[in-house]
PAMI-669158 format. One line per 3 residues: number of its first residue (from 1); their letters; for each residue x, y negated, z of C-alpha. Coordinates in nm, 3 decimals, always signed. Last residue first. Example, Ala and Ser with C-alpha at 12.3 -4.5 7.8 and 13.67 -1.06 7.14 Angstrom:
<rs>
2> sa> +1.367 +0.106 +0.714 ~ +1.230 +0.450 +0.780 .
</rs>
This chain:
<rs>
164> lev> -0.158 -2.024 +0.831 ~ -0.236 -2.060 +0.461 ~ +0.014 -1.881 +0.240 .
161> kah> +0.223 -1.954 -0.070 ~ +0.403 -1.664 -0.236 ~ +0.738 -1.551 -0.376 .
158> vka> +0.943 -1.230 -0.410 ~ +0.726 -0.946 -0.282 ~ +0.421 -1.155 -0.383 .
155> ddq> +0.523 -1.118 -0.752 ~ +0.340 -1.385 -0.952 ~ +0.637 -1.625 -0.966 .
152> vdp> +0.881 -1.362 -1.091 ~ +0.897 -1.420 -1.468 ~ +1.238 -1.586 -1.507 .
149> rsg> +1.232 -1.886 -1.743 ~ +1.301 -1.877 -2.118 ~ +1.616 -1.929 -2.328 .
146> tll> +1.615 -1.564 -2.436 ~ +1.951 -1.452 -2.295 ~ +1.930 -1.663 -1.979 .
143> akg> +1.569 -1.562 -1.921 ~ +1.654 -1.194 -1.956 ~ +1.939 -1.233 -1.705 .
140> aei> +1.712 -1.422 -1.465 ~ +1.448 -1.148 -1.494 ~ +1.707 -0.879 -1.417 .
137> lyk> +1.850 -1.082 -1.129 ~ +1.500 -1.145 -0.990 ~ +1.414 -0.776 -1.008 .
134> vgg> +1.734 -0.693 -0.819 ~ +1.649 -0.958 -0.560 ~ +1.300 -0.817 -0.513 .
131> tgs> +1.459 -0.473 -0.474 ~ +1.658 -0.596 -0.174 ~ +1.685 -0.972 -0.122 .
128> ndw> +1.541 -1.245 -0.342 ~ +1.270 -1.335 -0.093 ~ +1.114 -1.674 -0.161 .
125> yeg> +0.861 -1.795 +0.092 ~ +0.588 -2.052 +0.133 ~ +0.392 -2.171 +0.431 .
122> teg> +0.087 -2.374 +0.518 ~ -0.067 -2.504 +0.842 ~ +0.192 -2.405 +1.104 .
119> dir> +0.147 -2.534 +1.457 ~ +0.494 -2.652 +1.557 ~ +0.549 -2.661 +1.932 .
116> llv> +0.844 -2.869 +2.043 ~ +0.970 -2.803 +2.391 ~ +1.111 -3.034 +2.654 .
113> lap> +1.445 -3.027 +2.834 ~ +1.585 -3.354 +2.973 ~ +1.459 -3.273 +3.326 .
110> ddk> +1.674 -2.957 +3.337 ~ +1.453 -2.686 +3.489 ~ +1.553 -2.419 +3.234 .
107> ggp> +1.917 -2.488 +3.307 ~ +2.048 -2.811 +3.463 ~ +2.333 -2.812 +3.211 .
104> ywv> +2.079 -2.858 +2.927 ~ +2.275 -2.897 +2.604 ~ +2.547 -2.639 +2.672 .
101> kwe> +2.300 -2.448 +2.892 ~ +2.101 -2.375 +2.574 ~ +2.331 -2.078 +2.509 .
98> akw> +2.170 -1.890 +2.800 ~ +1.832 -1.885 +2.625 ~ +1.510 -2.001 +2.792 .
95> lqa> +1.183 -1.915 +2.611 ~ +0.992 -1.791 +2.918 ~ +1.153 -2.052 +3.143 .
92> aka> +1.056 -2.329 +2.899 ~ +0.702 -2.187 +2.888 ~ +0.681 -2.200 +3.268 .
89> rdd> +0.835 -2.550 +3.280 ~ +0.582 -2.694 +3.032 ~ +0.657 -3.033 +2.879 .
86> vvk> +0.522 -2.975 +2.528 ~ +0.588 -3.220 +2.245 ~ +0.354 -3.145 +1.956 .
83> arg> +0.440 -3.088 +1.593 ~ +0.195 -3.041 +1.307 ~ +0.257 -2.813 +1.013 .
80> tls> +0.443 -2.730 +0.696 ~ +0.647 -2.410 +0.680 ~ +0.920 -2.326 +0.429 .
77> lyk> +1.098 -1.993 +0.398 ~ +1.402 -1.866 +0.210 ~ +1.563 -1.522 +0.192 .
74> mgs> +1.873 -1.459 -0.022 ~ +2.116 -1.480 +0.268 ~ +1.932 -1.655 +0.548 .
71> qmt> +1.741 -1.974 +0.483 ~ +1.486 -2.168 +0.685 ~ +1.283 -2.483 +0.629 .
68> vvv> +1.053 -2.656 +0.877 ~ +0.836 -2.940 +0.750 ~ +0.672 -3.182 +0.987 .
65> qdd> +0.351 -3.382 +1.039 ~ +0.336 -3.542 +1.385 ~ +0.377 -3.900 +1.266 .
62> kel> +0.424 -4.189 +1.510 ~ +0.475 -3.982 +1.828 ~ +0.675 -3.736 +1.617 .
59> edi> +0.932 -4.001 +1.527 ~ +0.978 -4.104 +1.891 ~ +1.037 -3.739 +1.988 .
56> kas> +1.270 -3.692 +1.690 ~ +1.495 -3.970 +1.818 ~ +1.590 -3.761 +2.121 .
53> drd> +1.502 -3.874 +2.474 ~ +1.300 -3.563 +2.569 ~ +1.587 -3.345 +2.454 .
50> taf> +1.485 -3.048 +2.241 ~ +1.386 -2.683 +2.258 ~ +1.206 -2.529 +1.961 .
47> wlt> +0.888 -2.321 +1.929 ~ +0.714 -2.211 +1.609 ~ +0.349 -2.116 +1.562 .
44> gdp> +0.305 -1.903 +1.249 ~ +0.029 -1.676 +1.386 ~ +0.279 -1.400 +1.480 .
41> eae> +0.472 -1.639 +1.708 ~ +0.819 -1.760 +1.613 ~ +1.035 -1.834 +1.916 .
38> ala> +1.331 -2.047 +2.025 ~ +1.442 -2.143 +1.675 ~ +1.771 -2.329 +1.692 .
35> mpr> +1.740 -2.665 +1.518 ~ +1.927 -2.831 +1.233 ~ +1.822 -3.183 +1.139 .
32> grl> +1.614 -3.336 +0.863 ~ +1.502 -3.696 +0.821 ~ +1.243 -3.828 +0.576 .
29> kge> +1.208 -4.204 +0.546 ~ +0.896 -4.391 +0.657 ~ +1.082 -4.669 +0.841 .
26> atr> +0.968 -4.523 +1.175 ~ +1.136 -4.198 +1.066 ~ +0.950 -3.899 +0.920 .
23> tvl> +1.035 -3.547 +1.038 ~ +1.215 -3.251 +0.881 ~ +1.325 -2.960 +1.103 .
20> man> +1.597 -2.746 +0.948 ~ +1.595 -2.394 +1.084 ~ +1.792 -2.143 +1.283 .
17> gfd> +1.725 -1.792 +1.412 ~ +1.545 -1.644 +1.111 ~ +1.436 -1.287 +1.037 .
14> qll> +1.105 -1.307 +1.233 ~ +0.965 -1.552 +0.976 ~ +1.020 -1.290 +0.706 .
11> dhf> +0.765 -1.058 +0.868 ~ +0.517 -1.345 +0.904 ~ +0.551 -1.442 +0.538 .
8> kkd> +0.528 -1.078 +0.423 ~ +0.214 -1.030 +0.632 ~ +0.049 -1.336 +0.476 .
5> pst> +0.164 -1.238 +0.123 ~ +0.002 -0.896 +0.168 ~ +0.230 -0.591 +0.169 .
2> pm> +0.152 -0.337 -0.101 ~ +0.000 +0.000 +0.000 .
</rs>
């Protein structure tokens, strides 16, 4: 039985540990920065840790729409959603990772630590790994020889858009 695009998206989401979070500045410009992914829930909700005094907090107060992009090897994922700052010590303790101590020397109770919750609205993936990657290479080779474009856009194993 083929995997649905929704399931494929959620399965791929579990493969990533880092992401680029894109917000909008007060001047209306887009700004991206790397973030360590704290957790990806099955419904597409993402969690990140951040400093309560970071510029992204001010940006999100003005415009909560974000894009999160991820890449690992030949797998790519994009998620668009709404961000919310969450100051929840129990959730911070649940998500706490020892490597965060570099940024939050006070540990999970560090007053600078807050969480970002991204509620995903739409997503898109490109998976050129495994057999999907082999198919892509074959299609790319054919396209190069014939002057056309690779025919992989309708293959949900390789690429799809999903509603979250």
